[in-house]
C-alpha positions in Angstrom: 76.0 36.3 73.3 79.0 38.2 71.9 82.1 37.1 73.8 84.6 39.9 74.6 87.5 37.6 75.4 90.1 36.2 73.0 90.6 32.5 72.5 93.5 30.3 72.2 96.9 30.1 74.0 97.1 33.9 74.6 93.8 34.0 76.5 94.8 30.9 78.5 98.1 32.5 79.5 96.4 35.8 80.3 93.8 34.1 82.5 96.6 32.3 84.4 98.5 35.6 84.9 95.3 37.3 86.3 94.8 34.4 88.7 98.4 34.2 89.9 98.7 37.9 90.6 96.6 38.1 93.8 98.0 34.7 94.9 101.5 36.0 94.7 100.5 39.1 96.7 98.7 37.0 99.4 101.8 34.7 99.8 104.1 37.8 100.0 101.7 39.3 102.6 101.6 36.1 104.7 105.4 35.7 104.7 106.1 39.4 105.5 103.5 39.6 108.3 104.9 36.4 109.8 108.4 38.0 110.0 107.0 41.2 111.7 107.3 40.2 115.4 108.4 43.3 117.2 105.6 44.2 118.0 103.6 41.3 116.4 101.8 42.3 113.2 98.0 42.5 113.6 96.1 42.3 110.3 93.0 43.8 111.8 94.8 46.8 113.1 98.1 47.5 111.3 98.2 49.2 107.9 98.6 46.9 104.9 101.1 49.2 103.3 103.3 49.3 106.4 104.3 45.7 105.5 106.3 47.2 102.6 108.4 49.5 104.8 112.1 48.6 104.3 113.6 51.3 106.5 114.3 51.3 110.2 111.5 50.8 112.7 109.4 53.9 112.8 106.1 55.4 113.9 104.3 56.1 110.6 100.7 57.3 110.3 100.1 56.7 114.0 101.3 53.1 114.1 104.6 51.5 115.0 106.0 49.9 111.9 108.8 47.3 111.8 108.7 45.0 108.7 112.0 43.0 108.4 110.9 41.6 105.0 109.4 44.7 103.6 111.1 44.1 100.2 109.2 40.9 99.9 105.8 42.7 100.2 106.9 45.4 97.8 108.0 42.9 95.2 104.7 41.0 95.6 102.7 44.2 94.9 104.8 45.1 91.8 104.4 41.5 90.4 100.7 41.6 91.1 100.2 44.9 89.2 102.4 43.8 86.3 100.6 40.4 85.9 97.2 42.0 86.1 98.0 44.5 83.3 99.6 41.9 81.0 97.0 39.3 81.7 94.1 41.6 81.0 95.5 42.7 77.7 95.9 39.0 76.7 92.4 38.1 77.7 90.2 40.9 76.6 89.6 41.9 73.0 89.1 45.7 72.7 87.6 45.2 69.2 84.5 43.7 70.8 83.1 47.0 72.1 83.1 49.4 75.0 83.1 46.9 77.9 86.4 45.2 77.2 88.0 48.7 76.7 86.6 49.8 80.0 87.8 46.6 81.8 91.3 46.9 80.3 91.5 50.5 81.3 90.4 49.8 84.8 92.9 47.0 85.0 95.7 49.3 83.9 94.7 51.9 86.6 94.5 49.2 89.3 97.8 47.5 88.2 99.7 50.8 88.1 98.2 51.7 91.4 99.2 48.6 93.3 102.7 48.8 91.7 103.1 52.4 92.9 102.3 51.2 96.4 105.2 48.8 96.2 107.6 51.2 94.6 106.9 54.3 96.8 106.6 53.3 100.4 104.3 54.9 103.0 107.3 55.9 105.1 108.1 59.1 107.1 111.0 59.7 104.7 108.6 59.8 101.7 106.2 62.0 103.6 109.0 64.5 104.1 110.3 64.4 100.5 106.8 64.4 98.9 107.0 61.0 97.3 104.1 59.9 99.5 101.8 61.4 96.9 102.6 58.5 94.5 101.9 56.0 97.3 98.6 57.7 98.1 97.5 58.0 94.5 98.4 54.4 93.8 96.6 53.1 96.8 93.4 55.0 96.2 93.6 54.4 92.5 93.7 50.6 92.9 90.9 50.7 95.6 88.5 52.5 93.2 89.5 51.1 89.8 89.9 47.5 91.2 86.4 47.4 92.7 84.8 49.1 89.7 86.5 46.5 87.5 85.0 43.7 89.6 81.5 45.2 88.9 82.2 45.7 85.2 83.4 42.1 85.0 80.4 40.8 87.0 77.7 42.6 85.0 79.3 41.4 81.8 80.0 37.9 83.1 78.1 36.0 80.4 80.3 37.6 77.7 83.4 36.7 79.6 82.7 33.1 80.5 81.7 33.5 84.2 78.9 31.4 85.5 75.8 33.2 86.8 77.0 32.6 90.4 80.5 34.0 89.8 79.0 37.0 87.9 76.9 37.8 90.9 79.8 37.2 93.3 82.1 39.6 91.3 79.4 42.3 91.3 78.8 41.9 95.0 82.5 42.0 95.8 83.1 45.2 93.9 80.0 46.8 95.5 81.1 45.8 99.0 84.6 47.2 98.3 83.2 50.5 97.1 81.0 50.7 100.2 83.9 50.0 102.4 86.1 52.7 100.7 84.4 55.8 102.1 84.3 54.1 105.6 88.0 53.5 105.3 88.7 57.1 104.2 86.5 58.5 106.9 88.4 56.4 109.5 91.7 57.8 108.2 90.8 61.5 107.8 88.9 61.8 111.1 91.9 60.5 113.0 90.0 57.7 114.6 92.5 55.1 113.2 90.2 52.4 114.6 91.0 48.9 113.3 92.5 50.5 110.2 93.7 47.2 108.8 90.2 45.8 109.0 88.7 48.6 106.9 91.7 48.7 104.5 91.4 45.0 103.8 87.6 45.3 103.4 88.4 47.5 100.4 91.4 45.6 99.0 90.4 41.9 99.5 87.2 42.1 97.3 89.5 43.3 94.4 91.9 40.4 94.9 89.1 37.8 95.2 87.5 39.3 92.1 90.7 38.9 90.1 91.1 35.3 91.3 87.5 34.6 90.2 88.0 36.2 86.8 91.3 34.4 86.1 90.0 31.0 87.2 86.8 31.4 85.3 88.4 32.4 82.0 91.0 29.6 82.4 88.2 27.0 82.9 86.2 28.3 79.9 89.3 28.3 77.7 90.2 24.8 78.8 86.7 23.6 78.0 86.9 25.1 74.5 90.2 23.5 73.9 89.0 20.0 74.9 85.5 20.4 73.4 85.9 22.3 70.1 82.7 23.3 68.3 81.6 20.9 65.6 82.3 22.0 62.0 79.5 23.9 60.2 79.0 21.0 57.8 78.6 18.5 60.6 76.1 20.8 62.3 74.2 21.3 59.1 73.9 17.5 58.5 72.7 16.9 62.0 
């Protein structure tokens, strides 16, 4: 087995960043959704991106949006994207072949995508001025790149430090997210708008869970290596 991750303090720090990113986003989502009370926010119905609207209450994309703490959600997304990009660069060694290069590239696309969602809101104002294009490209970019990254990580799990179970889980999560993506887009473009939050989260949450699995797995592997260093070559030869 040829590992594709770095070792040492940099890899441990990177793994922690990858793990913390989705946790920050989830906490920001919980706080922001709890503050949205008029009307009460419904995670199975309301758009995820509407949590980041900081303007006045409005009807955007067919739903009433009123997020008093929209800036909290936007900040969470930007932090998530930044931590993902930095953490992945610290963990993966591009000198070890095509797979780490692919994973890092997908992480950059996903990280930039989720950051764009936080920077350019899905508001009526941005629809009118054309900036909604950045929000849309960012959202669809993270949905595709993030789930493909989960598959790339899962199928190369043994070279990353994932257990067999976590490798299978990462692959399954990415596959489920990719299957949910066309269902979500169909729901949007047909105008059905049925339980949009349910379909949107079915695409997004597999990505976030996959990142948490990746970060925690690499952190555990690095910690084990630090506390159980391999025996010197001379000692192994004598044994």
